C-alpha atoms as a printed R data frame, in Angstrom:
    type eleno elety resid chain resno       x       y       z
1   ATOM     1    CA   MET     A     1   9.319   7.959 -17.444
2   ATOM     2    CA   THR     A     2  11.382   8.658 -14.467
3   ATOM     3    CA   ILE     A     3  10.659   5.695 -12.527
4   ATOM     4    CA   VAL     A     4  11.865   2.432 -13.936
5   ATOM     5    CA   PHE     A     5  10.752  -0.702 -12.360
6   ATOM     6    CA   GLU     A     6   9.717  -4.495 -12.085
7   ATOM     7    CA   GLU     A     7   7.451  -6.207  -9.982
8   ATOM     8    CA   ARG     A     8   6.570  -9.659  -8.977
9   ATOM     9    CA   ALA     A     9   4.504 -11.881  -7.208
10  ATOM    10    CA   SER     A    10   5.285 -13.614  -3.922
11  ATOM    11    CA   ASP     A    11   4.531 -17.111  -2.595
12  ATOM    12    CA   SER     A    12   4.813 -15.839   1.010
13  ATOM    13    CA   PRO     A    13   1.532 -15.597   2.769
14  ATOM    14    CA   TYR     A    14   2.350 -12.176   3.925
15  ATOM    15    CA   ILE     A    15   3.478 -10.536   0.743
16  ATOM    16    CA   GLU     A    16   1.022  -8.788  -1.721
17  ATOM    17    CA   SER     A    17   4.011  -8.098  -4.264
18  ATOM    18    CA   ILE     A    18   7.800  -7.221  -4.310
19  ATOM    19    CA   THR     A    19   8.635  -3.643  -6.766
20  ATOM    20    CA   HIS     A    20  12.403  -3.153  -7.503
21  ATOM    21    CA   GLY     A    21  13.066   0.019  -9.215
22  ATOM    22    CA   TYR     A    22  15.302   3.154  -9.483
23  ATOM    23    CA   THR     A    23  14.752   6.782 -10.363
24  ATOM    24    CA   ALA     A    24  16.279   8.130 -13.670
25  ATOM    25    CA   THR     A    25  15.521  11.885 -13.211
26  ATOM    26    CA   ASP     A    26  13.990  14.138 -10.639
27  ATOM    27    CA   GLY     A    27  10.236  14.194 -10.532
28  ATOM    28    CA   SER     A    28   6.540  14.250  -8.830
29  ATOM    29    CA   THR     A    29   3.155  12.899  -9.372
30  ATOM    30    CA   ILE     A    30  -0.087  12.233  -7.521
31  ATOM    31    CA   ARG     A    31  -0.004   9.079  -5.764
32  ATOM    32    CA   PRO     A    32  -3.220   7.296  -4.872
33  ATOM    33    CA   ALA     A    33  -4.405   6.518  -1.545
34  ATOM    34    CA   GLU     A    34  -3.174   3.035  -0.408
35  ATOM    35    CA   THR     A    35  -4.595   0.420   2.063
36  ATOM    36    CA   ASN     A    36  -1.719  -1.875   2.319
37  ATOM    37    CA   TRP     A    37   1.503  -0.917   4.178
38  ATOM    38    CA   HIS     A    38   5.016  -1.325   2.836
39  ATOM    39    CA   MET     A    39   8.702  -2.052   3.811
40  ATOM    40    CA   VAL     A    40  10.494   0.196   1.349
41  ATOM    41    CA   ILE     A    41  14.359   0.097   1.121
42  ATOM    42    CA   THR     A    42  16.331   3.069  -0.635
43  ATOM    43    CA   ARG     A    43  19.700   3.305  -1.419
44  ATOM    44    CA   VAL     A    44  21.164   6.650  -2.301
45  ATOM    45    CA   ASN     A    45  24.086   8.688  -2.556
46  ATOM    46    CA   GLY     A    46  25.966   5.424  -0.684
47  ATOM    47    CA   MET     A    47  23.244   5.281   2.069
48  ATOM    48    CA   THR     A    48  20.665   2.449   2.795
49  ATOM    49    CA   LEU     A    49  17.239   3.659   4.314
50  ATOM    50    CA   PRO     A    50  14.851   1.206   5.747
51  ATOM    51    CA   HIS     A    51  11.280   2.562   6.185
52  ATOM    52    CA   VAL     A    52   7.930   1.592   7.350
53  ATOM    53    CA   VAL     A    53   5.511   3.099   4.773
54  ATOM    54    CA   GLY     A    54   1.512   3.687   5.215
55  ATOM    55    CA   PRO     A    55  -0.978   2.858   4.739
56  ATOM    56    CA   TRP     A    56  -2.191   6.324   3.167
57  ATOM    57    CA   SER     A    57  -5.876   7.362   3.672
58  ATOM    58    CA   ARG     A    58  -6.100   9.585   1.086
59  ATOM    59    CA   SER     A    59  -4.275  10.765  -2.510
60  ATOM    60    CA   GLY     A    60  -1.313  12.981  -2.404
61  ATOM    61    CA   GLU     A    61   1.473  14.259  -4.162
62  ATOM    62    CA   VAL     A    62   4.986  12.342  -3.936
63  ATOM    63    CA   SER     A    63   8.321  13.578  -5.078
64  ATOM    64    CA   TRP     A    64  11.480  11.895  -5.710
65  ATOM    65    CA   GLY     A    65  15.253  12.739  -6.801
66  ATOM    66    CA   GLU     A    66  17.589  11.239  -9.451
67  ATOM    67    CA   GLY     A    67  19.580   8.411  -8.470
68  ATOM    68    CA   ALA     A    68  17.870   6.332  -5.962
69  ATOM    69    CA   GLU     A    69  17.358   2.375  -6.078
70  ATOM    70    CA   ILE     A    70  14.214   1.317  -4.382
71  ATOM    71    CA   LEU     A    71  12.938  -1.805  -2.901
72  ATOM    72    CA   TRP     A    72   9.084  -1.952  -2.275
73  ATOM    73    CA   ILE     A    73   7.484  -4.775  -0.103
74  ATOM    74    CA   LYS     A    74   3.810  -4.436  -0.059
75  ATOM    75    CA   ILE     A    75   2.560  -6.691   2.944
76  ATOM    76    CA   LYS     A    76  -1.070  -8.213   2.268
77  ATOM    77    CA   LEU     A    77  -4.018  -6.829   4.382
78  ATOM    78    CA   GLY     A    78  -4.235  -8.043   7.771
79  ATOM    79    CA   THR     A    79  -0.300  -8.911   8.234
80  ATOM    80    CA   PHE     A    80   1.162  -6.424  10.924
81  ATOM    81    CA   MET     A    81   3.653  -6.190  13.629
82  ATOM    82    CA   PRO     A    82   2.130  -6.441  17.118
83  ATOM    83    CA   HIS     A    83   5.271  -4.393  18.470
84  ATOM    84    CA   LEU     A    84   4.205  -1.370  16.058
85  ATOM    85    CA   PRO     A    85   0.395  -1.657  15.212
86  ATOM    86    CA   THR     A    86  -0.157  -0.518  11.694
87  ATOM    87    CA   ARG     A    87  -2.368   2.668  12.870
88  ATOM    88    CA   LYS     A    88   0.462   4.190  14.446
89  ATOM    89    CA   PHE     A    89   1.950   4.720  10.859
90  ATOM    90    CA   LEU     A    90  -0.748   5.941   9.214
91  ATOM    91    CA   ASN     A    91  -0.092   8.328   6.894
92  ATOM    92    CA   SER     A    92   3.567   8.731   7.502
93  ATOM    93    CA   GLU     A    93   6.671   7.018   6.875
94  ATOM    94    CA   THR     A    94   9.087   5.893   9.875
95  ATOM    95    CA   THR     A    95  12.695   5.259   9.133
96  ATOM    96    CA   LEU     A    96  14.086   2.293  11.004
97  ATOM    97    CA   PRO     A    97  17.526   2.831  12.885
98  ATOM    98    CA   GLU     A    98  20.986   1.261  11.632
99  ATOM    99    CA   ALA     A    99  22.458  -1.196  12.940
100 ATOM   100    CA   ALA     A   100  25.514  -2.752  11.573
101 ATOM   101    CA   SER     A   101  26.578  -2.385   8.016
102 ATOM   102    CA   ASN     A   102  23.839  -3.754   5.675
103 ATOM   103    CA   SER     A   103  21.435  -4.068   8.561
104 ATOM   104    CA   PHE     A   104  18.630  -2.416  10.730
105 ATOM   105    CA   TRP     A   105  16.965  -2.675  14.049
106 ATOM   106    CA   LEU     A   106  13.856  -4.062  14.311
107 ATOM   107    CA   ASN     A   107  11.962  -4.840  17.751
108 ATOM   108    CA   GLY     A   108  15.048  -5.135  19.556
109 ATOM   109    CA   SER     A   109  17.170  -7.312  17.021
110 ATOM   110    CA   ALA     A   110  19.564  -6.537  13.858
111 ATOM   111    CA   TRP     A   111  18.227  -7.727  10.433
112 ATOM   112    CA   GLN     A   112  20.170  -7.920   7.408
113 ATOM   113    CA   LEU     A   113  18.442  -5.931   4.413
114 ATOM   114    CA   PRO     A   114  16.755  -7.757   1.815
115 ATOM   115    CA   ASP     A   115  17.481  -7.601  -1.720
116 ATOM   116    CA   TYR     A   116  14.867  -7.987  -4.911
117 ATOM   117    CA   ASP     A   117  15.800 -12.198  -4.695
118 ATOM   118    CA   ASN     A   118  15.332 -12.656  -0.982
119 ATOM   119    CA   VAL     A   119  12.599 -10.697  -0.185
120 ATOM   120    CA   ASP     A   120  10.344 -13.853   0.278
121 ATOM   121    CA   THR     A   121  12.978 -15.350   2.683
122 ATOM   122    CA   PHE     A   122  13.586 -12.390   4.924
123 ATOM   123    CA   VAL     A   123   9.712 -11.861   5.545
124 ATOM   124    CA   ASP     A   124   9.212 -15.604   6.239
125 ATOM   125    CA   ARG     A   125  11.935 -15.026   8.977
126 ATOM   126    CA   LEU     A   126  10.147 -12.052  10.532
127 ATOM   127    CA   ALA     A   127   7.022 -14.159  10.677
128 ATOM   128    CA   ARG     A   128   8.519 -17.027  12.240
129 ATOM   129    CA   ASN     A   129  10.001 -14.623  15.112
130 ATOM   130    CA   ASP     A   130   6.766 -13.269  15.456
131 ATOM   131    CA   VAL     A   131   7.885  -9.862  14.379
132 ATOM   132    CA   LEU     A   132   4.974 -10.155  11.821
133 ATOM   133    CA   VAL     A   133   1.739 -11.776  12.408
134 ATOM   134    CA   CYS     A   134  -1.539 -12.147  10.475
135 ATOM   135    CA   ASP     A   135  -5.061 -11.720  11.592
136 ATOM   136    CA   PRO     A   136  -6.923 -14.296   9.658
137 ATOM   137    CA   VAL     A   137 -10.036 -12.709  10.388
138 ATOM   138    CA   VAL     A   138  -9.285  -9.996   8.373
139 ATOM   139    CA   SER     A   139  -8.278 -12.017   5.244
140 ATOM   140    CA   ASP     A   140 -11.526 -14.162   5.767
141 ATOM   141    CA   VAL     A   141 -13.680 -11.147   5.878
142 ATOM   142    CA   LEU     A   142 -12.091  -9.180   2.854
143 ATOM   143    CA   GLN     A   143 -12.957 -12.535   1.084
144 ATOM   144    CA   GLY     A   144 -16.809 -12.288   1.839
145 ATOM   145    CA   ASP     A   145 -17.088 -14.779   4.902
146 ATOM   146    CA   MET     A   146 -18.281 -13.075   7.954
147 ATOM   147    CA   PRO     A   147 -17.481 -14.419  11.199
148 ATOM   148    CA   ASP     A   148 -19.204 -14.754  14.358
149 ATOM   149    CA   LEU     A   149 -18.069 -11.445  15.885
150 ATOM   150    CA   SER     A   150 -19.743  -8.727  17.045
151 ATOM   151    CA   SER     A   151 -19.118  -5.489  14.707
152 ATOM   152    CA   ARG     A   152 -17.416  -3.750  17.412
153 ATOM   153    CA   THR     A   153 -15.054  -6.294  17.976
154 ATOM   154    CA   LEU     A   154 -14.586  -6.776  13.941
155 ATOM   155    CA   ARG     A   155 -13.942  -2.877  13.786
156 ATOM   156    CA   HIS     A   156 -11.243  -3.237  16.698
157 ATOM   157    CA   ARG     A   157  -9.702  -6.089  14.709
158 ATOM   158    CA   PHE     A   158  -9.498  -4.101  11.243
159 ATOM   159    CA   LEU     A   159  -8.173  -0.857  12.808
160 ATOM   160    CA   HIS     A   160  -5.265  -2.924  14.730
161 ATOM   161    CA   ALA     A   161  -4.355  -5.260  11.928
162 ATOM   162    CA   THR     A   162  -4.865  -2.628   9.079
163 ATOM   163    CA   GLY     A   163  -5.034   1.054  10.557
164 ATOM   164    CA   LEU     A   164  -8.368   1.421   8.616
165 ATOM   165    CA   THR     A   165 -11.967   0.643   9.064
166 ATOM   166    CA   GLN     A   166 -13.462  -2.307   6.763
167 ATOM   167    CA   SER     A   167 -15.498   0.209   5.419
168 ATOM   168    CA   HIS     A   168 -12.750   2.590   4.070
169 ATOM   169    CA   ILE     A   169 -11.178  -0.461   2.687
170 ATOM   170    CA   HIS     A   170 -14.069  -1.157   0.915
171 ATOM   171    CA   GLN     A   171 -14.590   2.434  -0.610
172 ATOM   172    CA   PHE     A   172 -11.037   2.846  -1.873
173 ATOM   173    CA   ARG     A   173 -11.437  -0.809  -3.658
174 ATOM   174    CA   ARG     A   174 -14.865   0.592  -5.203
175 ATOM   175    CA   ALA     A   175 -12.691   3.732  -6.378
176 ATOM   176    CA   GLN     A   176 -10.352   1.150  -7.700
177 ATOM   177    CA   GLN     A   177 -13.249  -0.860  -9.870
178 ATOM   178    CA   ALA     A   178 -14.254   2.724 -10.826
179 ATOM   179    CA   ALA     A   179 -11.363   3.864 -12.255
180 ATOM   180    CA   VAL     A   180 -10.720   0.908 -14.166
181 ATOM   181    CA   LEU     A   181 -14.229   0.923 -15.825
182 ATOM   182    CA   LEU     A   182 -13.361   4.533 -16.639
183 ATOM   183    CA   GLU     A   183 -10.178   3.300 -18.313
184 ATOM   184    CA   GLN     A   184 -12.393   0.673 -20.356
185 ATOM   185    CA   GLY     A   185 -14.515   3.331 -21.767
186 ATOM   186    CA   VAL     A   186 -17.626   2.918 -19.601
187 ATOM   187    CA   SER     A   187 -19.076   6.270 -19.260
188 ATOM   188    CA   ILE     A   188 -18.936   8.188 -15.970
189 ATOM   189    CA   LEU     A   189 -23.063   7.980 -15.247
190 ATOM   190    CA   ASP     A   190 -22.664   3.904 -16.013
191 ATOM   191    CA   THR     A   191 -19.881   3.809 -13.600
192 ATOM   192    CA   VAL     A   192 -22.527   5.723 -11.274
193 ATOM   193    CA   TYR     A   193 -25.091   3.183 -11.475
194 ATOM   194    CA   GLU     A   194 -23.044   0.044 -11.591
195 ATOM   195    CA   LEU     A   195 -20.940   0.631  -8.599
196 ATOM   196    CA   GLY     A   196 -23.518   1.816  -6.527
197 ATOM   197    CA   TYR     A   197 -22.546   5.484  -5.831
198 ATOM   198    CA   TYR     A   198 -25.554   7.665  -4.864
199 ATOM   199    CA   ASP     A   199 -24.628  10.436  -7.989
200 ATOM   200    CA   GLN     A   200 -21.693  11.717  -9.860
201 ATOM   201    CA   PRO     A   201 -20.825  14.009  -7.042
202 ATOM   202    CA   HIS     A   202 -20.527  11.207  -4.968
203 ATOM   203    CA   LEU     A   203 -18.178   9.367  -7.512
204 ATOM   204    CA   THR     A   204 -16.286  12.527  -7.982
205 ATOM   205    CA   ARG     A   205 -15.430  12.988  -4.103
206 ATOM   206    CA   SER     A   206 -14.595   9.016  -3.912
207 ATOM   207    CA   LEU     A   207 -11.821   9.458  -6.952
208 ATOM   208    CA   LYS     A   208 -10.493  12.635  -6.012
209 ATOM   209    CA   GLN     A   209 -10.006  11.417  -2.246
210 ATOM   210    CA   PHE     A   210  -8.351   7.320  -3.175
211 ATOM   211    CA   ILE     A   211  -7.308   7.821  -7.074
212 ATOM   212    CA   GLY     A   212  -6.127  11.654  -6.547
213 ATOM   213    CA   TYR     A   213  -8.456  12.716  -9.925
214 ATOM   214    CA   THR     A   214 -11.833  13.919 -10.702
215 ATOM   215    CA   PRO     A   215 -13.668  11.036 -13.476
216 ATOM   216    CA   ALA     A   216 -13.060  13.566 -16.179
217 ATOM   217    CA   GLN     A   217  -9.362  14.038 -15.177
218 ATOM   218    CA   HIS     A   218  -8.667  10.570 -14.846
219 ATOM   219    CA   ILE     A   219 -10.186   9.711 -18.456
220 ATOM   220    CA   ASN     A   220  -8.182  12.405 -19.693
221 ATOM   221    CA   ARG     A   221  -5.290  11.167 -18.512
222 ATOM   222    CA   MET     A   222  -5.140   8.063 -20.625
223 ATOM   223    CA   TYR     A   223  -4.745  10.302 -23.714
224 ATOM   224    CA   VAL     A   224  -2.109  12.648 -22.364
225 ATOM   225    CA   PRO     A   225   1.175  11.583 -21.620
226 ATOM   226    CA   GLU     A   226   2.176  12.342 -18.299
């Protein structure tokens, strides 16, 4: 394994998960699409680089070099930065400018770089200073509650907070479910039927876009070491 990491949950209402790891060797792999955006802190060759990353609307290839220490802060859907709407860094990485030692500039202020143990405090400080805000409508809709809003208003709220449409997020989650069913031994045709895909080619296109592999390739990956 070329990336060694550990992940933990968070009590913060703004954080989906926190992951810390390092690259043990050079490598590359297919990464899946991602609907959440991340704050990523990379330390390599004595340099510390904070980034705002994603979301990624499609799967793609990612490469890395040996010796990098990485902290991934996965932000919950519906949480965004008003001064930097999520749609502006969709499918991209933005490096945040360095301030003084061990700090960076964000929304006109210098912020101390977080570590794995104090990420929750760091993110809560961002929220208290309105650098991060949460649109509760997005969270409610994703949990199945439908607000009394027009479809146009709802679409605008999703695009502003997540950079993606509600339909795109639904398709991504369905592809994730399909991948899990295939891993559990459910046949391709039964997966098509259970998740409401039109036919097998529809499932294949979906998994290729969001997971990075066709159903057959995904099944084979469970038995062939990467």
